[in-house]
NUPAGU-366286 format. One record per atom (N, C-alpha, C): residue in one letter; x, y, z. Coordinates in pm, whole numbers, padded with zeros to 5 digits, always signed. Example, Ala and Ser with C-alpha at 12.3 -4.5 7.8 and 13.67 -1.06 7.14 Angstrom:
! residues 2
A+01319-00569+00780/A+01230-00450+00780/A+01320-00330+00780/S+01285-00225+00708/S+01367-00106+00714/S+01290+00003+00787/
//
This chain:
! residues 396
M+00085-00120+00000/M+00000+00000+00000/M+00088+00125+00000/Q+00052+00217-00084/Q+00132+00340-00094/Q+00108+00429+00027/A+00219+00476+00087/A+00207+00564+00203/A+00161+00702+00161/Q+00105+00778+00255/Q+00063+00915+00230/Q+00185+01002+00204/E+00177+01087+00101/E+00290+01177+00074/E+00304+01278+00187/P+00426+01301+00234/P+00446+01395+00345/P+00395+01534+00312/N+00346+01600+00414/N+00286+01733+00401/N+00348+01821+00509/V+00417+01926+00468/V+00488+02014+00560/V+00424+02152+00559/L+00401+02208+00676/L+00352+02344+00689/L+00460+02430+00754/I+00495+02542+00689/I+00592+02636+00745/I+00521+02768+00770/L+00518+02811+00896/L+00455+02936+00936/L+00562+03045+00945/Y+00540+03155+00873/Y+00635+03265+00875/Y+00559+03396+00892/A+00630+03507+00887/A+00567+03639+00896/A+00645+03737+00810/S+00578+03844+00768/S+00640+03938+00675/S+00690+04064+00747/Y+00742+04048+00868/Y+00806+04158+00939/Y+00954+04157+00901/G+00986+04225+00792/G+01118+04210+00735/G+01120+04090+00643/D+01229+04074+00567/D+01236+03972+00464/D+01302+03843+00510/G+01368+03845+00624/G+01448+03732+00666/G+01370+03605+00692/H+01254+03617+00758/H+01173+03499+00789/H+01128+03431+00660/Y+01092+03512+00561/Y+01049+03456+00432/Y+01165+03387+00362/Q+01283+03448+00364/Q+01399+03387+00298/Q+01434+03253+00361/A+01429+03247+00493/A+01457+03120+00562/A+01354+03015+00524/T+01229+03058+00514/T+01122+02967+00476/T+01143+02912+00336/K+01180+03001+00242/K+01205+02958+00104/K+01323+02861+00097/A+01425+02884+00178/A+01541+02793+00178/A+01500+02654+00225/L+01417+02648+00329/L+01369+02518+00377/L+01279+02451+00274/E+01191+02528+00212/E+01103+02472+00109/E+01186+02408-00002/K+01289+02477-00047/K+01374+02425-00154/K+01442+02296-00113/S+01490+02290+00011/S+01557+02168+00057/S+01460+02051+00064/F+01338+02074+00109/F+01238+01967+00110/F+01206+01922-00032/H+01189+02016-00123/H+01159+01981-00262/H+01270+01895-00322/E+01395+01931-00294/E+01508+01855-00349/E+01514+01714-00293/R+01446+01690-00182/R+01442+01558-00120/R+01313+01484-00151/G+01240+01532-00250/G+01120+01462-00295/G+00995+01492-00218/I+01000+01588-00127/I+00880+01627-00052/I+00826+01755-00114/H+00718+01742-00188/H+00669+01853-00269/H+00551+01926-00207/Q+00484+01863-00111/Q+00372+01929-00045/Q+00424+02011+00073/V+00472+02130+00041/V+00524+02222+00141/V+00442+02351+00131/K+00366+02380+00233/K+00283+02499+00235/K+00351+02607+00317/M+00370+02725+00257/M+00422+02840+00329/M+00304+02930+00364/L+00284+02953+00492/L+00166+03028+00537/L+00208+03148+00621/D+00181+03268+00569/D+00197+03390+00648/D+00068+03404+00729/L+00068+03346+00848/L-00055+03327+00924/L-00122+03460+00957/M-00045+03557+01002/M-00103+03686+01040/M-00165+03755+00919/A-00097+03749+00805/A-00148+03815+00686/A-00276+03751+00636/E-00286+03619+00645/E-00406+03550+00597/E-00521+03559+00695/A-00491+03553+00823/A-00598+03552+00923/A-00649+03691+00956/H-00558+03787+00961/H-00595+03924+01001/H-00524+04024+00910/P-00564+04032+00782/P-00487+04115+00687/P-00478+04261+00724/K-00585+04321+00774/K-00579+04464+00810/K-00492+04485+00933/L-00506+04399+01032/L-00422+04409+01151/L-00276+04383+01115/N-00254+04289+01023/N-00118+04261+00979/N-00055+04384+00914/D-00131+04451+00826/D-00079+04572+00762/D-00046+04679+00866/L-00135+04694+00965/L-00113+04795+01068/L+00011+04763+01151/T+00023+04638+01195/T+00137+04602+01280/T+00268+04607+01202/R+00265+04572+01074/R+00386+04584+00992/R+00426+04730+00978/F+00328+04817+00957/F+00357+04960+00945/F+00418+05014+01075/V+00357+04980+01188/V+00408+05025+01317/V+00549+04971+01341/Y+00569+04843+01307/Y+00700+04780+01324/Y+00806+04854+01242/M+00777+04877+01114/M+00876+04941+01028/M+00901+05085+01068/Q+00796+05158+01108/Q+00814+05297+01147/Q+00894+05307+01277/S+00861+05222+01373/S+00935+05226+01500/S+01080+05183+01479/Y+01098+05085+01392/Y+01232+05034+01362/Y+01318+05142+01297/R+01256+05220+01206/R+01334+05318+01129/R+01345+05453+01199/T+01236+05499+01264/T+01233+05636+01314/T+01258+05648+01464/I+01216+05547+01540/I+01242+05548+01685/I+01297+05413+01729/P+01415+05378+01675/P+01470+05246+01703/P+01495+05220+01850/G+01519+05327+01927/G+01540+05308+02070/G+01417+05248+02137/L+01300+05292+02095/L+01175+05238+02151/L+01157+05093+02110/Y+01183+05064+01982/Y+01173+04926+01936/Y+01266+04836+02017/G+01390+04880+02034/G+01486+04800+02110/G+01446+04783+02255/L+01387+04888+02314/L+01342+04880+02453/L+01234+04773+02468/V+01135+04774+02378/V+01027+04675+02384/V+01083+04534+02361/Y+01173+04521+02262/Y+01233+04390+02233/Y+01305+04334+02355/N+01388+04417+02417/N+01468+04369+02529/N+01386+04350+02656/M+01282+04432+02673/M+01194+04414+02790/M+01117+04283+02783/T+01086+04237+02662/T+01011+04112+02646/T+01100+03992+02615/K+01232+04013+02616/K+01324+03907+02574/K+01314+03782+02661/D+01286+03799+02789/D+01279+03685+02880/D+01134+03644+02909/M+01043+03686+02824/M+00902+03656+02844/M+00875+03506+02838/K+00798+03456+02934/K+00761+03315+02940/K+00631+03291+02864/A+00614+03169+02817/A+00498+03135+02736/A+00367+03142+02814/D+00375+03133+02949/D+00251+03131+03028/D+00209+03270+03076/K+00279+03375+03033/K+00244+03510+03074/K+00126+03562+02992/P+00042+03651+03051/P-00077+03701+02979/P-00044+03763+02844/F+00063+03844+02838/F+00097+03908+02712/F+00133+03804+02606/A+00203+03699+02649/A+00238+03591+02556/A+00112+03522+02504/H+00013+03502+02590/H-00112+03440+02546/H-00179+03523+02438/I-00175+03655+02453/I-00234+03744+02352/I-00159+03731+02220/L-00025+03741+02226/L+00054+03734+02104/L+00036+03602+02030/H+00018+03494+02107/H+00012+03362+02048/H-00130+03318+02013/A-00225+03410+02020/A-00364+03375+01989/A-00405+03415+01848/F-00334+03511+01787/F-00373+03559+01655/F-00358+03449+01550/G-00462+03430+01472/G-00457+03331+01364/G-00505+03193+01402/T-00558+03177+01522/T-00596+03044+01570/T-00700+02979+01479/R-00805+03052+01444/R-00913+02992+01364/R-00864+02952+01226/R-00786+03040+01161/R-00735+03008+01027/R-00644+02886+01031/L-00559+02878+01131/L-00469+02765+01141/L-00544+02636+01172/E-00645+02643+01256/E-00725+02524+01287/E-00791+02469+01161/E-00844+02559+01077/E-00905+02516+00951/E-00804+02443+00864/Y-00683+02499+00857/Y-00581+02438+00772/Y-00540+02300+00826/L-00519+02290+00955/L-00474+02163+01013/L-00576+02053+00992/K-00702+02085+01011/K-00807+01982+00997/K-00825+01940+00852/T-00797+02032+00760/T-00815+02001+00618/T-00693+01929+00560/E-00574+01979+00591/E-00453+01929+00526/E-00375+01828+00608/R-00391+01829+00739/R-00325+01735+00830/R-00174+01722+00800/P-00097+01830+00820/P+00047+01824+00792/P+00119+01727+00885/G+00230+01674+00834/G+00310+01583+00915/G+00400+01654+01013/V+00426+01782+00991/V+00507+01862+01082/V+00475+02009+01056/V+00478+02092+01160/V+00459+02236+01148/V+00587+02304+01194/I+00642+02388+01107/I+00769+02457+01131/I+00741+02606+01147/H+00799+02669+01249/H+00793+02813+01265/H+00927+02875+01225/T+00925+02973+01135/T+01043+03058+01114/T+01018+03198+01171/F+00906+03214+01240/F+00872+03334+01314/F+00799+03289+01441/P+00831+03349+01557/P+00779+03295+01684/P+00636+03337+01716/Q+00543+03294+01634/Q+00400+03314+01661/Q+00343+03180+01702/M+00347+03153+01831/M+00324+03019+01883/M+00176+02987+01905/V+00102+02982+01794/V-00039+02942+01801/V-00051+02791+01819/M+00042+02718+01762/M+00031+02572+01753/M+00019+02498+01885/P+00100+02527+01987/P+00094+02442+02108/P-00045+02434+02170/K-00110+02546+02191/K-00245+02545+02249/K-00345+02483+02154/L-00331+02512+02025/L-00424+02458+01927/L-00409+02308+01914/R-00288+02257+01923/R-00267+02112+01916/R-00340+02041+02030/R-00333+02099+02148/R-00406+02040+02261/R-00556+02045+02238/K-00603+02156+02183/K-00747+02175+02164/K-00806+02074+02067/I-00740+02052+01953/I-00798+01967+01850/I-00752+01822+01860/G-00655+01795+01949/G-00614+01658+01973/G-00539+01592+01860/M-00469+01671+01777/M-00391+01615+01667/M-00244+01612+01707/D-00181+01497+01692/D-00043+01479+01734/D+00051+01521+01621/I+00065+01652+01604/I+00149+01707+01498/I+00276+01765+01560/P+00394+01719+01519/P+00518+01776+01575/P+00530+01925+01544/I+00580+01999+01642/I+00599+02144+01630/I+00749+02173+01636/V+00796+02254+01541/V+00939+02281+01526/V+00961+02431+01517/N+01064+02480+01586/N+01104+02621+01576/N+01242+02630+01511/V+01253+02711+01406/V+01380+02739+01341/V+01412+02886+01365/V+01506+02913+01454/V+01537+03051+01496/V+01622+03117+01388/T+01585+03240+01350/T+01646+03306+01235/T+01736+03423+01273/D+01784+03427+01396/D+01881+03528+01440/D+01990+03461+01522/F+02092+03539+01555/F+02198+03494+01645/F+02168+03537+01789/D+02045+03580+01810/D+01997+03623+01941/D+01868+03547+01970/L+01849+03505+02093/L+01738+03418+02128/L+01636+03494+02212/H+01521+03525+02152/H+01413+03592+02223/H+01324+03488+02289/G+01266+03524+02404/G+01184+03431+02479/G+01062+03379+02405/R+01015+03452+02304/R+00897+03405+02230/R+00922+03272+02161/W+01048+03243+02129/W+01078+03115+02064/W+01069+02997+02160/L+01086+03023+02290/L+01113+02915+02385/L+00987+02861+02450/H+00892+02819+02370/H+00770+02759+02423/H+00801+02615+02466/P+00763+02577+02588/P+00799+02443+02637/P+00734+02328+02562/D+00627+02354+02488/D+00558+02246+02417/D+00606+02227+02274/V+00710+02299+02234/V+00770+02279+02102/V+00858+02155+02106/D+00851+02073+02002/D+00921+01943+02002/D+01067+01953+01962/R+01100+02040+01867/R+01239+02054+01823/R+01272+02201+01804/F+01396+02236+01837/F+01449+02370+01816/F+01576+02361+01732/Y+01587+02446+01632/Y+01708+02457+01552/Y+01763+02598+01569/V+01885+02609+01621/V+01942+02739+01654/V+02074+02758+01582/A+02121+02884+01583/A+02239+02920+01505/A+02370+02881+01571/T+02376+02883+01704/T+02504+02868+01773/T+02492+02781+01897/E+02606+02732+01941/E+02612+02654+02064/E+02572+02740+02184/E+02608+02868+02182/E+02569+02957+02292/E+02418+02968+02305/M+02348+02970+02192/M+02202+02975+02195/M+02143+02845+02250/R+02205+02734+02214/R+02160+02606+02269/R+02173+02604+02420/Q+02285+02653+02469/Q+02306+02656+02614/Q+02210+02753+02682/E+02182+02866+02616/E+02088+02963+02672/E+01948+02903+02683/A+01904+02834+02578/A+01772+02771+02582/A+01766+02662+02688/A+01873+02584+02699/A+01876+02480+02802/A+01873+02542+02942/G+01933+02659+02955/G+01938+02725+03085/G+01804+02773+03135/V+01705+02787+03046/V+01572+02828+03090/V+01473+02712+03085/G+01526+02590+03078/G+01440+02474+03096/G+01408+02393+02973/I+01458+02431+02856/I+01435+02349+02736/I+01531+02231+02739/D+01478+02111+02717/D+01560+01990+02715/D+01666+02002+02606/P+01795+01999+02642/P+01899+02014+02539/P+01894+01907+02431/E+01834+01793+02461/E+01820+01688+02359/E+01725+01729+02248/R+01644+01830+02274/R+01549+01879+02172/R+01604+01997+02092/I+01730+02033+02116/I+01789+02150+02052/I+01904+02107+01962/T+01899+02147+01837/T+02005+02118+01741/T+02070+02248+01696/V+02204+02250+01700/V+02278+02365+01647/V+02296+02340+01497/S+02212+02404+01420/S+02208+02379+01276/S+02263+02494+01193/G+02264+02614+01252/G+02282+02734+01173/G+02147+02785+01125/I+02148+02899+01059/I+02026+02961+01007/I+02009+02917+00862/P+01890+02871+00823/P+01873+02823+00685/P+01885+02936+00583/I+01972+02914+00485/I+01993+03010+00376/I+01994+02933+00245/N+01982+03005+00138/N+01989+02944+00006/N+02122+02872-00011/N+02119+02752-00069/N+02243+02676-00078/N+02338+02727-00186/G+02306+02840-00249/G+02402+02902-00340/G+02513+02975-00268/F+02497+02997-00138/F+02602+03064-00060/F+02704+02962-00010/G+02825+03007+00014/G+02933+02918+00052/G+03046+02930-00050/L+03153+02858-00025/L+03271+02865-00110/L+03298+02732-00176/A+03350+02737-00299/A+03397+02616-00365/A+03520+02564-00291/S+03546+02436-00302/S+03655+02375-00226/S+03789+02440-00253/M+03815+02481-00376/M+03945+02539-00407/M+03960+02679-00349/E+03847+02741-00307/E+03855+02874-00248/E+03886+02868-00099/K+03871+02752-00039/K+03879+02745+00106/K+04023+02747+00158/E+04117+02720+00071/E+04255+02721+00115/E+04298+02863+00150/N+04384+02874+00251/N+04435+03007+00286/N+04527+03055+00174/S+04492+03168+00118/S+04565+03218+00002/S+04593+03366+00020/P+04712+03412-00021/P+04742+03555-00010/P+04669+03639-00115/E+04601+03575-00209/E+04528+03648-00311/E+04411+03725-00249/F+04371+03832-00317/F+04249+03900-00278/F+04130+03823-00333/A+04011+03853-00278/A+03893+03774-00308/A+03858+03775-00457/A+03874+03890-00523/A+03841+03897-00666/A+03927+03800-00746/A+04054+03787-00708/A+04144+03694-00776/A+04106+03550-00744/R+04072+03521-00618/R+04032+03385-00581/R+03907+03343-00657/A+03810+03435-00666/A+03685+03402-00735/A+03711+03378-00884/L+03800+03459-00942/L+03834+03442-01082/L+03899+03305-01105/R+03991+03269-01016/R+04059+03140-01028/R+03963+03024-01008/A+03860+03044-00923/A+03764+02938-00896/A+03657+02927-01004/G+03660+03017-01103/G+03564+03009-01211/G+03428+03069-01180/E+03425+03166-01088/E+03298+03230-01054/E+03237+03296-01178/T+03107+03273-01199/T+03038+03332-01313/T+03034+03484-01298/P+03072+03559-01400/P+03072+03706-01389/P+02934+03760-01356/V+02932+03871-01283/V+02808+03940-01250/V+02791+04055-01349/P+02678+04060-01420/P+02658+04168-01518/P+02674+04306-01453/G+02750+04394-01519/G+02771+04528-01470/G+02886+04542-01374/I+02953+04430-01341/I+03063+04434-01245/I+03190+04383-01311/S+03295+04463-01304/S+03426+04423-01355/S+03531+04462-01251/L+03584+04363-01183/L+03675+04389-01071/L+03820+04364-01110/D+03908+04441-01049/D+04052+04425-01067/D+04100+04320-00965/P+04149+04205-01011/P+04192+04101-00917/P+04310+04140-00830/A+04377+04250-00863/A+04492+04296-00783/A+04451+04392-00673/R+04319+04419-00660/R+04272+04511-00556/R+04181+04438-00457/K+04175+04494-00336/K+04083+04445-00233/K+03943+04500-00262/T+03842+04418-00238/T+03705+04456-00273/T+03619+04468-00148/V+03551+04582-00135/V+03455+04605-00028/V+03315+04597-00088/L+03231+04507-00035/L+03092+04495-00078/L+03006+04573+00020/L+02938+04676-00030/L+02862+04765+00055/L+02713+04750+00021/M+02638+04687+00112/M+02495+04661+00089/M+02414+04782+00135/A+02422+04888+00055/A+02361+05015+00095/A+02209+05007+00095/G+02151+04928+00003/G+02007+04919-00005/G+01942+04863+00119/A+02017+04784+00196/A+01962+04726+00317/A+01929+04833+00421/Y+01991+04950+00410/Y+01972+05054+00510/Y+01856+05148+00478/G+01797+05135+00358/G+01699+05235+00317/G+01773+05361+00277/V+01806+05442+00373/V+01895+05558+00352/V+02012+05541+00447/M+02131+05523+00393/M+02249+05500+00476/M+02319+05632+00502/L+02311+05680+00625/L+02376+05805+00662/L+02527+05791+00648/G+02589+05886+00580/G+02734+05883+00566/G+02785+05793+00456/L+02695+05744+00368/L+02735+05651+00264/L+02844+05710+00174/R+02822+05830+00126/R+02920+05891+00036/R+03051+05920+00107/R+03042+05957+00234/R+03164+05982+00312/R+03247+05854+00322/V+03183+05741+00348/V+03254+05613+00356/V+03322+05582+00223/C+03247+05598+00114/C+03304+05568-00018/C+03423+05659-00048/D+03410+05788-00019/D+03519+05881-00047/D+03644+05846+00032/L+03627+05812+00159/L+03743+05778+00242/L+03811+05651+00192/L+03732+05551+00153/L+03791+05426+00104/L+03862+05445-00029/L+03806+05530-00114/L+03866+05552-00245/L+03997+05629-00237/E+04029+05688-00122/E+04158+05752-00104/E+04272+05650-00106/Q+04238+05523-00087/Q+04339+05416-00090/Q+04333+05348-00226/N+04439+05352-00299/N+04440+05306-00438/N+04424+05155-00452/D+04444+05079-00343/D+04436+04934-00355/D+04297+04881-00316/I+04199+04970-00300/I+04063+04928-00263/I+03965+04963-00375/Q+03875+04870-00404/Q+03764+04895-00496/Q+03634+04860-00422/I+03524+04921-00466/I+03397+04911-00392/I+03286+04868-00488/V+03203+04775-00441/V+03078+04742-00509/V+02965+04784-00416/V+02881+04876-00462/V+02768+04923-00384/V+02640+04863-00440/V+02565+04793-00356/V+02437+04734-00397/V+02325+04816-00333/C+02243+04878-00417/C+02138+04967-00369/C+02001+04901-00361/G+01993+04775-00400/G+01864+04707-00395/G+01763+04775-00486/R+01643+04793-00434/R+01535+04853-00515/R+01527+05005-00497/N+01627+05063-00433/N+01630+05208-00416/N+01692+05272-00540/E+01608+05298-00640/E+01656+05349-00768/E+01714+05490-00754/E+01656+05571-00666/E+01707+05706-00646/E+01850+05703-00594/M+01877+05614-00499/M+02013+05599-00447/M+02107+05551-00557/R+02062+05449-00631/R+02149+05393-00736/R+02187+05499-00839/A+02086+05574-00886/A+02112+05674-00989/A+02203+05785-00937/G+02181+05828-00813/G+02264+05934-00756/G+02409+05893-00740/L+02432+05771-00690/L+02568+05723-00672/L+02637+05699-00807/A+02562+05641-00901/A+02620+05615-01032/A+02664+05743-01100/Q+02585+05847-01083/Q+02621+05977-01142/Q+02742+06038-01072/Q+02740+06033-00938/Q+02848+06096-00863/Q+02983+06031-00890/Y+02982+05895-00905/Y+03109+05824-00919/Y+03130+05772-01061/A+03066+05837-01158/A+03077+05792-01297/A+03221+05793-01348/S+03303+05881-01296/S+03440+05894-01345/S+03538+05800-01275/S+03491+05726-01173/S+03580+05637-01098/S+03553+05492-01138/E+03657+05425-01184/E+03641+05284-01220/E+03656+05193-01098/R+03688+05252-00982/R+03705+05170-00861/R+03580+05163-00774/I+03471+05221-00819/I+03345+05204-00748/I+03237+05171-00851/Q+03169+05061-00829/Q+03066+05014-00921/Q+02935+05001-00845/V+02828+05047-00906/V+02700+05062-00838/V+02596+04974-00907/L+02528+04893-00826/L+02421+04806-00876/L+02290+04843-00808/G+02181+04813-00876/G+02050+04819-00813/G+02017+04684-00753/F+01898+04633-00781/F+01863+04499-00732/F+01941+04394-00810/T+01988+04292-00741/T+02057+04180-00805/T+02026+04051-00731/D+02017+03943-00807/D+02002+03811-00746/D+02136+03737-00742/R+02244+03811-00759/R+02378+03751-00761/R+02458+03790-00636/V+02390+03807-00524/V+02460+03848-00403/V+02563+03744-00360/A+02531+03617-00375/A+02626+03512-00336/A+02756+03526-00414/S+02747+03550-00544/S+02868+03569-00625/S+02944+03693-00581/L+02873+03802-00555/L+02939+03924-00510/L+03012+03902-00378/M+02952+03824-00289/M+03019+03795-00162/M+03148+03718-00185/R+03145+03621-00276/R+03266+03543-00302/R+03375+03626-00369/M+03336+03735-00435/M+03432+03822-00500/M+03488+03929-00407/S+03436+03936-00284/S+03468+04047-00194/S+03553+04003-00077/D+03630+04098-00023/D+03716+04071+00092/D+03647+04103+00224/C+03541+04184+00219/C+03462+04214+00339/C+03328+04270+00293/I+03234+04280+00387/I+03101+04329+00357/I+03058+04431+00461/V+02989+04535+00416/V+02924+04631+00505/V+02775+04609+00489/T+02705+04579+00598/T+02563+04547+00588/T+02494+04568+00721/K+02362+04555+00719/K+02285+04553+00842/K+02294+04414+00904/P+02283+04405+01037/P+02298+04275+01102/P+02169+04194+01112/G+02098+04178+00999/G+01988+04083+00996/G+02041+03941+00996/G+01969+03850+01058/G+02019+03713+01075/G+02052+03644+00944/I+01968+03659+00842/I+01990+03589+00716/I+02115+03642+00645/T+02127+03774+00633/T+02244+03830+00566/T+02372+03794+00639/L+02368+03794+00771/L+02487+03755+00848/L+02522+03609+00821/A+02421+03523+00819/A+02447+03381+00793/A+02505+03361+00653/E+02453+03435+00555/E+02507+03427+00419/E+02653+03474+00414/S+02682+03583+00484/S+02819+03635+00486/S+02915+03537+00551/L+02873+03477+00660/L+02958+03378+00728/L+02982+03257+00640/A+02878+03215+00567/A+02893+03101+00478/A+02998+03128+00370/C+03011+03256+00332/C+03111+03296+00233/C+03242+03341+00297/Q+03255+03320+00428/Q+03378+03351+00504/Q+03418+03497+00492/L+03318+03585+00502/L+03342+03728+00489/L+03352+03796+00625/P+03456+03871+00652/P+03452+03965+00765/P+03340+04065+00743/I+03272+04102+00852/I+03149+04180+00842/I+03165+04312+00916/F+03128+04422+00849/F+03127+04554+00912/F+02982+04599+00927/L+02946+04633+01051/L+02807+04664+01085/L+02798+04809+01130/F+02725+04888+01053/F+02720+05032+01072/F+02590+05071+01143/R+02605+05129+01262/R+02492+05181+01339/R+02378+05079+01356/P+02407+04962+01411/P+02300+04863+01428/P+02192+04914+01524/V+02067+04892+01486/V+01957+04943+01568/V+01936+04851+01688/P+01886+04907+01800/P+01860+04823+01919/P+01760+04714+01888/G+01773+04604+01960/G+01688+04488+01937/G+01771+04371+01889/Q+01710+04282+01812/Q+01781+04162+01770/Q+01900+04193+01681/E+01894+04302+01601/E+02006+04331+01513/E+02129+04377+01591/R+02109+04463+01691/R+02224+04502+01773/R+02277+04381+01850/N+02188+04296+01899/N+02233+04178+01972/N+02308+04083+01880/N+02260+04068+01756/N+02336+03991+01657/N+02476+04049+01639/A+02482+04182+01628/A+02610+04250+01605/A+02706+04228+01721/V+02654+04241+01843/V+02739+04223+01962/V+02795+04082+01966/Y+02711+03983+01936/Y+02758+03843+01940/Y+02870+03822+01840/L+02850+03865+01715/L+02953+03839+01613/L+03078+03923+01636/E+03062+04041+01698/E+03179+04119+01735/E+03260+04045+01841/E+03192+03986+01937/E+03261+03908+02040/E+03333+03787+01981/Q+03279+03734+01871/Q+03340+03616+01808/Q+03457+03653+01717/G+03479+03782+01694/G+03594+03825+01617/G+03575+03825+01467/T+03450+03817+01421/T+03427+03818+01277/T+03348+03939+01229/A+03303+04024+01323/A+03229+04145+01287/A+03288+04265+01360/F+03268+04383+01301/F+03322+04507+01354/F+03210+04611+01350/V+03181+04670+01465/V+03067+04761+01478/V+03117+04905+01483/S+03049+04994+01410/S+03088+05135+01407/S+02965+05223+01418/R+02988+05348+01463/R+02879+05444+01478/R+02890+05561+01383/T+03007+05585+01326/T+03025+05697+01234/T+03089+05648+01105/A+03073+05727+01000/A+03132+05693+00871/A+03284+05688+00879/D+03343+05781+00951/D+03488+05782+00964/D+03538+05659+01038/E+03467+05621+01143/E+03507+05501+01218/E+03495+05376+01131/L+03388+05367+01054/L+03368+05252+00965/L+03481+05243+00862/A+03511+05353+00796/A+03618+05353+00695/A+03752+05316+00757/A+03778+05366+00878/A+03905+05335+00945/A+03913+05187+00980/Q+03802+05129+01026/Q+03801+04986+01058/Q+03829+04901+00934/I+03763+04937+00824/I+03783+04860+00700/I+03928+04870+00655/S+03981+04991+00655/S+04120+05011+00611/S+04218+04933+00699/A+04193+04935+00830/A+04284+04866+00922/A+04283+04716+00898/L+04165+04657+00878/L+04157+04513+00859/L+04217+04473+00723/L+04178+04542+00617/L+04228+04506+00485/L+04377+04533+00470/G+04431+04620+00555/G+04573+04649+00551/G+04659+04557+00635/D+04596+04462+00702/D+04668+04369+00789/D+04633+04226+00749/P+04712+04162+00661/P+04678+04029+00611/P+04653+03926+00721/A+04728+03933+00829/A+04710+03833+00936/A+04575+03850+01005/K+04539+03974+01034/K+04409+03998+01098/K+04294+03967+01003/L+04312+03997+00875/L+04209+03966+00777/L+04187+03815+00769/Q+04295+03738+00766/Q+04281+03593+00761/Q+04219+03539+00888/A+04253+03597+01002/A+04194+03553+01129/A+04044+03575+01130/A+04000+03691+01079/A+03857+03719+01073/A+03787+03624+00976/R+03851+03590+00864/R+03794+03494+00771/R+03784+03356+00835/D+03886+03319+00911/D+03883+03188+00977/D+03770+03180+01078/R+03747+03290+01152/R+03639+03291+01250/R+03504+03283+01178/A+03492+03352+01066/A+03368+03344+00988/A+03345+03202+00938/A+03453+03137+00892/A+03441+02999+00843/A+03395+02906+00954/A+03444+02929+01077/A+03407+02843+01190/A+03260+02859+01226/L+03205+02979+01206/L+03065+03005+01241/L+02969+02977+01127/G+03019+02977+01003/G+02932+02961+00888/G+02872+02822+00877/R+02745+02816+00841/R+02674+02688+00819/R+02600+02695+00686/P+02671+02684+00574/P+02607+02703+00445/P+02500+02600+00411/H+02503+02484+00478/H+02408+02377+00446/H+02303+02359+00555/A+02275+02465+00630/A+02181+02453+00742/A+02044+02407+00695/A+01993+02463+00586/A+01859+02425+00539/A+01853+02276+00507/D+01957+02225+00441/D+01960+02083+00407/D+01967+01996+00533/E+02048+02039+00630/E+02062+01961+00753/E+01931+01958+00831/I+01861+02070+00835/I+01732+02074+00905/I+01631+01985+00834/A+01624+01995+00702/A+01530+01912+00626/A+01560+01763+00646/D+01687+01725+00638/D+01724+01585+00658/D+01683+01535+00796/D+01708+01617+00898/D+01675+01577+01034/D+01525+01563+01053/L+01448+01655+00999/L+01303+01648+01014/L+01244+01530+00938/I+01298+01502+00822/I+01251+01385+00747/I+01276+01258+00826/A+01397+01247+00881/A+01432+01127+00957/A+01345+01112+01082/R+01315+01223+01148/R+01241+01217+01275/R+01090+01201+01255/Y+01034+01272+01158/Y+00889+01285+01154/Y+00824+01245+01021/L+00900+01238+00913/L+00836+01223+00783/L+00875+01096+00709/S+00976+01025+00755/S+01026+00910+00679/S+00922+00800+00667/H+00839+00780+00770/H+00737+00676+00762/H+00627+00713+00663/Q+00607+00845+00644/Q+00509+00889+00546/Q+00568+00881+00405/H+00701+00901+00398/H+00768+00911+00269/H+00794+00775+00206/A+00787+00668+00285/A+00814+00535+00234/A+00716+00501+00123/D+00768+00437+00018/D+00690+00388-00095/D+00642+00498-00189/I+00679+00625-00163/I+00645+00732-00256/I+00746+00730-00371/P+00703+00714-00494/P+00799+00708-00605/P+00872+00839-00625/G+00994+00834-00674/G+01071+00952-00709/G+01131+01022-00594/
//
């Protein structure tokens, strides 16, 4: 008799892009392993679309305009327990929509890439024995993730595993997997050797596919500046001007979908062949492999991608909350450098790129923390634990 094809539900949220990216990485890994029934559900958006729009607006405005308040709320609730009244409120949104889905589709496992813990109470209510899994998407552990009725936890670091165990989560239920990212990130085997070459030369030797609009000098050090991640990056031109004072540095600026920024920078630096400006690109992994360091915001996904590519990371004015906590952790690990001013940022970059030993040490620390195959490892583990009996006898 043919077994039922496995059915996976991944619950995410659209507060920032990271939760969605992690969800897509997991979906791809399941698909590559023959599990095609993977439902991605933005529960808040589907269950309460108007409230979702309002809360997303408030989140983005507080994050951008009054980050101190956002950080205060984040840190005040960081140790929140699942049995507290406020937690009950947060974990109640979307209950009816999720109940409908569970009764109709009967997934073999429910995965959270955002800590909206509707499932534990709902599982008890409807009496369905569905495993619940949390995949944490930052290098900082907020209390909302740590619901005692969750069956498996996948975290980025050993420190996070110990932190979760310290508040009562069974360490046997916690796996240090890394943060799931697209498997296009990481380095080819021939790039992993310690080499005195700069990244552009290593990538060229490794056969990296050229990125349209980018032509790098393999004899120069390359700074990848993810300006679009900041919306408006204060001091951006000052940083570029200071770095361009050094003849052995070239810069790739990625502006994302900010066309006004891209056009302005392209016009200002049209006469300089050592700074190249892109808008949106799906070739970030290639750009990382071509670069000697990256300047970016400390979102969990981008940090995980950078570590997978063994990039030293420069973090400019991280906002309070999970991003600042991510920054502090990676700074303590010796692979990230935090700055508050454009001059400080440029000086940090120059100092690291001018010291081959320190640059290699930062790359080695990034390599030790990077988990380029996290999505595959999580998918493999979940299949073995919860889905293999369903997957038996399914062709292909």
